[in-house]
C-alpha positions in Angstrom: 10.2 -35.9 2.2 9.2 -37.5 -1.2 12.3 -38.1 -3.4 12.0 -36.5 -6.9 13.9 -38.4 -9.6 16.6 -36.5 -11.4 17.6 -36.7 -15.0 21.3 -36.7 -14.0 21.0 -40.1 -12.2 21.6 -42.1 -15.4 24.6 -40.0 -16.3 26.2 -40.5 -12.8 25.9 -44.3 -13.1 27.3 -44.3 -16.6 30.4 -42.1 -15.9 31.0 -44.1 -12.7 31.9 -47.0 -15.0 34.4 -44.9 -16.9 36.1 -42.6 -14.3 37.6 -43.2 -10.8 36.2 -39.9 -9.6 32.8 -38.4 -10.2 32.3 -34.8 -9.0 28.8 -33.3 -8.8 28.8 -29.5 -8.5 26.0 -27.1 -8.1 24.4 -24.5 -5.9 23.4 -25.2 -2.3 20.3 -27.3 -1.7 19.6 -28.4 -5.2 19.7 -32.0 -4.2 23.3 -33.2 -5.0 23.7 -35.2 -1.8 20.1 -36.5 -1.8 20.5 -37.8 -5.4 23.8 -39.5 -4.7 22.6 -41.1 -1.5 19.5 -42.4 -3.3 21.8 -44.0 -5.9 24.0 -45.6 -3.3 21.2 -47.3 -1.5 21.8 -51.1 -1.3 25.5 -50.7 -2.1 28.6 -50.8 0.1 29.5 -47.2 -0.6 30.3 -45.2 2.5 29.4 -41.6 3.2 31.2 -38.8 5.0 30.4 -35.0 5.1 33.0 -32.3 5.5 30.4 -30.1 7.1 31.4 -32.2 10.1 34.2 -30.1 11.6 36.0 -33.2 13.0 36.0 -34.9 9.7 37.0 -31.7 7.9 40.0 -31.2 10.3 41.2 -34.8 9.7 40.8 -34.4 5.9 42.9 -31.2 6.0 45.6 -32.2 8.4 46.0 -35.9 7.6 44.3 -36.7 4.2 46.1 -40.0 4.0 44.6 -41.2 7.3 41.2 -39.8 6.3 41.1 -42.1 3.2 42.2 -45.0 5.3 39.3 -44.5 7.6 36.8 -43.8 4.8 37.8 -46.4 2.3 36.4 -46.3 -1.3 33.9 -46.6 -2.7 32.9 -43.5 -0.8 30.8 -40.4 -1.2 32.6 -37.3 0.2 30.2 -34.4 0.7 31.2 -30.7 0.4 34.8 -31.7 -0.6 35.7 -28.1 -1.3 36.4 -27.6 2.4 39.5 -29.9 2.2 41.3 -29.4 -1.1 44.2 -31.2 0.5 42.4 -34.5 -0.3 42.7 -34.1 -4.1 46.4 -35.1 -4.3 45.7 -38.3 -2.2 42.6 -39.1 -4.2 44.8 -38.8 -7.3 47.4 -41.2 -5.9 44.8 -43.7 -4.9 43.1 -43.6 -8.3 46.4 -44.0 -10.2 47.4 -46.9 -8.0 44.1 -48.9 -7.9 42.7 -47.9 -11.3 39.2 -48.7 -10.2 36.3 -46.7 -11.6 33.6 -45.1 -9.5 35.6 -45.2 -6.3 35.0 -41.6 -5.3 31.8 -39.7 -5.6 32.3 -36.0 -4.6 30.0 -33.1 -4.1 30.8 -29.4 -3.8 29.0 -26.1 -3.8 31.8 -23.6 -4.2 32.8 -24.0 -7.8 35.7 -21.6 -7.9 37.8 -23.4 -5.3 36.6 -26.8 -6.3 37.5 -26.4 -10.0 40.9 -25.1 -9.2 41.7 -28.2 -7.2 40.3 -30.5 -9.8 42.2 -28.9 -12.6 45.5 -29.0 -10.7 45.2 -32.6 -9.3 42.5 -34.7 -10.9 42.5 -33.6 -14.6 41.6 -36.7 -16.7 40.6 -38.7 -13.7 37.3 -37.0 -12.8 34.0 -36.6 -14.6 32.6 -33.2 -13.6 28.8 -33.0 -13.6 26.6 -30.0 -12.8 23.2 -30.3 -11.0 20.9 -27.3 -10.9 17.5 -26.9 -9.3 14.5 -29.0 -10.6 13.5 -28.9 -14.3 9.8 -28.7 -15.1 10.0 -32.3 -16.4 11.4 -33.4 -13.0 8.8 -31.4 -11.0 5.8 -32.8 -12.9 7.1 -36.4 -13.3 7.4 -36.3 -17.1 9.8 -38.6 -19.0 13.4 -37.4 -18.4 14.7 -37.4 -21.9 17.2 -34.9 -23.5 15.7 -32.1 -25.5 16.1 -32.8 -29.2 15.2 -30.1 -31.8 13.2 -32.5 -34.0 9.6 -31.6 -34.8 8.3 -35.2 -34.7 9.8 -35.7 -31.3 8.7 -32.3 -30.0 5.1 -33.0 -31.2 5.1 -36.4 -29.4 6.5 -34.7 -26.3 3.8 -32.0 -26.3 1.0 -34.6 -26.6 2.3 -36.3 -23.4 2.2 -33.1 -21.3 -0.7 -31.0 -19.9 -0.6 -27.4 -20.9 -0.4 -24.8 -18.2 -2.5 -21.6 -18.2 -1.1 -18.1 -17.5 -1.9 -18.3 -13.8 -0.2 -21.6 -13.4 2.9 -20.4 -15.2 3.2 -17.4 -12.9 2.7 -19.7 -9.9 5.5 -21.9 -11.1 7.8 -18.8 -11.5 7.0 -17.4 -8.1 7.4 -20.8 -6.4 10.7 -21.5 -8.1 12.2 -25.0 -8.5 14.2 -25.8 -5.3 13.6 -29.3 -4.1 12.8 -28.3 -0.5 10.0 -26.0 -1.8 8.6 -28.3 -4.5 8.5 -31.3 -2.1 6.6 -29.3 0.5 9.4 -29.5 3.1 9.5 -25.7 3.2 6.1 -24.2 2.6 6.9 -20.5 3.2 8.8 -19.6 0.0 9.6 -16.1 1.3 11.4 -17.3 4.4 13.2 -20.1 2.4 14.6 -17.8 -0.4 15.4 -15.0 2.0 17.4 -17.4 4.2 19.0 -19.0 1.1 20.3 -15.6 -0.2 21.6 -14.7 3.3 23.5 -18.0 3.6 24.9 -17.6 0.1 26.2 -14.1 0.8 27.5 -14.7 4.4 29.1 -18.1 3.7 30.0 -18.6 0.0 30.7 -15.0 -1.1 32.6 -14.2 2.1 34.7 -17.4 1.6 35.9 -15.8 -1.6 36.6 -12.4 -0.2 36.1 -10.9 3.3 36.3 -7.4 1.8 32.9 -7.7 0.0 30.2 -5.5 1.6 27.2 -7.8 2.2 24.5 -5.1 1.7 26.2 -3.8 -1.5 26.4 -7.3 -2.8 22.7 -7.8 -2.0 21.9 -4.7 -4.0 24.1 -6.0 -6.8 22.4 -9.4 -7.1 19.0 -7.7 -6.9 19.9 -5.4 -9.8 21.2 -8.4 -11.8 18.1 -10.4 -11.1 15.8 -7.6 -12.2 17.5 -7.7 -15.6 17.1 -11.4 -16.2 16.8 -12.1 -19.9 18.0 -8.7 -21.0 21.3 -7.6 -22.6 24.1 -7.1 -20.1 24.6 -3.4 -19.3 27.5 -3.0 -16.8 26.9 0.7 -16.3 23.2 0.3 -15.5 23.9 -2.4 -12.9 26.7 -0.3 -11.3 24.4 2.7 -11.1 21.5 0.8 -9.4 23.8 -1.1 -7.0 25.8 2.0 -6.2 29.2 0.4 -7.0 31.7 1.0 -9.8 31.9 -0.8 -13.1 35.1 -2.7 -12.1 33.3 -4.2 -9.1 30.3 -5.2 -11.2 32.6 -7.1 -13.6 34.4 -8.7 -10.7 31.2 -9.7 -8.9 29.6 -11.1 -12.0 32.5 -13.6 -12.3 
């Protein structure tokens, strides 16, 4: 699979010089791990994933031993599975005062941010990675957007305009790295599987009482209103749930 450069790379390297912990959050499969593994090539940084049940069990039951086996600098993937690590990461960071020791990734923002706020406040730089931007997809210069007419004019001259058909093709294809890179060619299967995984793993991790089919109807109703004013009553009617549930699920 061809690696696609991300605009966040520069920021990760910059904050690694200023904070002992760098946390990259974002939805599943947007390229968090891929980006960080690319940045650690040629370095002595280790890697461990808590998707591995043995590693996860050790991190939860004996976090001190886990950090002895996986000495910093280290990239810990899917760290939300073992919030027990946060306290020991804090102790290590305070004792050694070495920036960039821990690179962390996590997909479940609710649990993740709760642990960060409780244990690593002031010690962690929290960055968010989303799916690919159009600049990243088409290999344009990765510079911040600046509302300046001269810079915008220069920017537009560098880029090839897209016609209506190309715009709709981009919208339909989406911007997930696996699709854009060609790793997954059937977009219908990819996104259908993605939604199923999100509901059955991430949503259920927050609450076992959520009805999967009702939640699917809910996110479908929300997606159909993208770009519109939020109307709780309309979403509740279309998803066949009450307004209290809509407010809860939106959060």
